[in-house]
N, C-alpha and C positions, 0 to 999 in steps of 0.2 A: 776828387777825392776819392770817389771809388775807386777809378782807375790806380790813382796812386797804394792806396792800401795793395789792393789787386798786384800788381809790383813791386811790394814790399814783401806780402807773402808766396811771392814766388822764388822773390830773393832770400829768404829766410830757410821753404824748401831746399833750395839748392845749393845752400851752403851746409844744412844739415849733410846731404844727402852724402856730398862730396866732403865731408868730414869724418864719417862714416865710413865710407868706401878707404879713404886716406889710413884709420885708423884700422880696420881688416884687412888691408894690406901689411901693415907696420907690424900688427900682431901676428901677421902667417910668416911672417922673415927669420924668425927664430920659433926652430922646433920645440926647445925646453920652454918657453914661453906658455907656446901655446898646451903642452902635456899637462903644466903645473896651474897655470889658469883659467882656461878654457876646459878640454880635457876632464882634466881631474876636479875641479872648479865648479866653473858655468855651468859644464854642458848636463853633466848628473841632471843638477835643479831642472832646468827647462822640459828635459828630457820626458821625467818623471811629473812635471805637469802636464804635458799634453799627453801620457797613458793615462792618468788618471782621468783627466777630462773628456779622452773616446777612444778610451781603451776598454770599455763597457758597450760598446754600441758593437750590436750584435753582424753589421756590415761595415765597410770599407767607406767611411769617411771621406781620405783625401781619394778614393776614386772619384768622390760624386763633386768633390770640389772640381777637376780636371775634366769633368765632364761640365760643369758648368763655366768651368775656365774655357773650353775649347768652345761652346757652343756663344761666347759672350764678344770670342775672340772674333769667330766668324759671324756675330752681327756689324760688329764692328768694322771689319774687312769691305761685308756684302751694304754696309751703309756706307763707306766713304767711297767705294766706286761708283754708286747711285749715285752721289753729289755729284762725283768728280764726271760723269759722261753727258748728266742733267744741265751742269751750269759752271762747271771747272771749277777749282779751287785756288783762291789768289794767295798770290807768295805769304806773305801776313798769317795767314792761317793754316797754308802749307808748315812754317817751321816751328806756328805752334803747336800744331797739331803731332811737329815732330822732334820738340823738345816734350811732350809732355809722353810723349813712349819712351822717351832713354829714360824719362825721371821712374817711368813703371818697370822701365828693367835693372837699372839702378839699386831702383824699393825692393825688387825678388833677391838682387846679387845680394843686399843686406842684407834682407831675412833670413834665405838659405842660408848665410855663411852663421849665422849667430846663432839659428837652430841647429845645426851640425857642422855646413860645410868645414868648418874650420878644421874640421878633424883629417882633413886629407894633408896638415901638414905638421899634423904630431912625431913624436918621437914613436908610438906605436908598439904593437904585439913584443916584436924582436930586440926594441928597448928593454922594454919588460922581461923577457926571458933573459938577459943578454944575452944575444945571438950576436954578437955584434960579427963576428964571418960569417957571410952568406954565398963564398966563393966555391966553386963547386968542378971539377970534371966529369967526362965523360961512365968512368971507372965508379964515380957515386950514384949516378939517376941509377946504372943499372943496379947495384945493392939495394935501393930504393923502390925499384920495377920492381925485384926479388921477394923484396920483403910484403910490397904490398898485393905482389899475386899470392902469397901467402895468406896473406889474412883474408882477399873476400874469396877465396876459394871458403876457406875455414867458414866465414859466417854463412856464407850463405848455405852451406850443408849444415850447419845449426841452425840457421832458420828451418829448412827445411824435414829436418826429423824431429821439433817441434811443433810443428805442422800452425805455424803463425798466420793468424790472417793480418791480413792491409788493416791497420786504425782506419777510425773516422777522419773529417777533418778539424775536429773537434780532440778528438782524443790522441790525434797526430801533434799539435799544436801544444796539448799539454806535456807532452811526452819530451817533446823539446823543450819546455821551460826545465822539466826535470832532468833533461842531461844541461843543463846552467851551471842547475843547482849542486846536483851533483857536481859537478865541474870545478868550482865555485871552489867549494871544501880543499880542493888541491891549488887554483890560481884563483884567490879573492878578487882580482881587477874583472872579473866574467862574471860576479852577480847580477843577474839579472832581476830587476822590480817591475812592477808593475806591467805586469806580457798585455803585447797589443799586437799577436799575428791574428792576421786576416787572409781570405782566400781574396783574388785581385778578381775584378769584375770585368778585369780586360783580358782572362788565360786563353778564350779561344784565341782571340783577336792575336794576344800576347802569342799562342802559335807556330802563327804566320811571320810576324816579324819578329822573332828569334831571342823574348826575352823568359827569367825560367821565375824570376823575380823582383822586386823591389823595397828600396825604404823610401816611405814619405814622410821628407824634414817638415813639414808645416802641420801633418798633425800625427807622427810619433811611432807611427802605424806601419809595421812591417811586410809588404805583400807577398802571398807567395801563389803562384800559374799552380792550382791543383788541380790542370786536367792533361798535363805532364803526366808520365807513365809512373805509377805508383811507387817506385824501386827509388825513383829519385825524388819524390819530393822529401823525404824527411835533412838530406844533406843539403837540402834549398832552404828547406829553414830555416837551418842552424844559422848555416848563409845570412842570411837576410838580418836574422836576431844580432850576431856578428856586427853589421851595420848599422843596427838599433843603439846598440850599448857602445857605440862610440869609434867602430871601426870603420872609417871611409873607404880606405883602398881594396879594390876587389881581394887583389891577395890575400891582401890582414885580413877578412873577411873570412875567406875562405880558412886558412889557417883555424884563425879563432870558431870557428863553427869546425873543425876539424876535432881540435882541444874538444870542443864540447859533447861530440858526439862518441870519441871513443874512450872516455872519461866516465860514460852514462850505463856501460852495464848494461844498456839498449842495443840487441843483435841486428834491430831491422836501420836501425840509425849507423851503427858498425859497419853492417854489409854497404848501405847506401853512400858512407863517405868513402869505405875504400876504389867501390869502386869506380867512382869520380876521379879523385886520387892515382889508383893506378891507370886510367886513360888518358890522364894528362903526362903521367911518368911514360907510358909506353909509347906516347903521342912526341914525347921530348927524343927516346931512342931510338924512333924512325929516324929522325932528321939524322943522324950519322952513323946508323947502322939497322936497316930498315928489315935486314933479315934475322936479326935478331929478334928487334922486335915485332912476329911473326911470329918466330919462336915461342917468347912468352908468350904471345894473348890464346896459339893454340894449345896453351898450357893449364887455361882455362877450365873451370869441368861447364858441363854441358851446361847445366843450369845457368850460368854465369854468361856463357856464350846465347841463349837463346835470350835472356834479358839483355843485351846488346843489340843484337840483332833485331829484337822488340825496339827499344831506342831506337837505333837507325834507321828503321821503317816508318817511325812517327816523325821523325826528322825530315824524311824526302818525303810523307806525305803532305806536310808543310810548307816545302820550298816555295816560294814565291820570289817574282823580283824586284821586289819590295826590300824585303833583308839586307841584303848586301850591304843599299844605301842606308839602312837603319846601322846596321852594325858599323858604318863606314862611318858615320856621325857621331856613335856612342863612343868609336875610336878616339875620336878627337877630342871630344869630353872627358875623355879620359886621361888622355895627355896634359889637356888644358889645368886639370889638378892632379898634378904630381906623380900621372904612373906612363912616364915616357913612352912605355911600352906599349901601350892603345891597348888595342883586345888582348894580346900576348900576356897582362899583366896577370892574369887569369891562372896561364902555367906557371907564374913566378914564385906560385905556391910552392912548387916543389924545391925549390930552392930553397925556402924556410924547410920544409920537412926533412932535407937532407942537413940544414944546419944543428933542427932540432936533435934529428939521431945523433951526428958527430959527441954533441954536449948529453943526451942522453943516455944512448945507447941502444932508445927502440921509439917505435911510433905506434 
């Protein structure tokens, strides 16, 4: 009787898991369906609940869960290795463990998509702003590069004249939240409720692995690597908050972070954002005209060049043989989640910026 009940229970588990996997796949096939029923319907509910539950905690609960999960996986791995070397592993036991592993993977896939992942399949910010045409040519990139050059020089000069100090982590996150509040007056869909932005516990490690921030879909926390150069942190924060309010794709989170920053009237956030976007645009120009790209770079003011040099030194200091592998794996993850350009998806924000400029005449 016990064996029969166990088998029945296993069949029920597998039936439920496969049902939800198929349901998620069916929902994801229609972007309008995802936008209306998930992104604008279910997701705000679940994400607000997560932020209310965990946002008040002063440290990153998601990072603690990652550490515990890592320890559990290591324990299970070592335990199974010990078992194999001690007495081998019989075929029924092997297949039972394999089935449990697959079941766990499917369960994580379901949870990930229900809590956030379906946002990869939404219509997104280009739909909301009516940016239907995102095609561009080299002349468009040059125009955007020149505009960003002016913006980054001006914002840095303004910062230096005001003798502004870099904010504490707490103040940085509050100013990022204020940026979204201000931007939501113009773009209501950018409204962010119940803030939950935390410093990553893995910041120092992240410097060697090449990440500056991430969103934890299981706790609703936006994580920021606050050990990177300070002038990068404002835009990193608004980018991760973009993920938090439902923009899963990297180019969309970058563009939403841009909208929040430049509509905030916060010069530090404007500078951080324009600097990052200028580097993207300058890199794009370099691909088809390296001379022009270098000429534009030389037009940056000396204080801006100093920041970029500090940024480059920081990157060089933390380069390891591991980072390319991590970058390759993350690129594959992006491709699996509706971002066929992989790591180049980050640069795709420039095409959105060009489309925005063509429609509104400003950046």
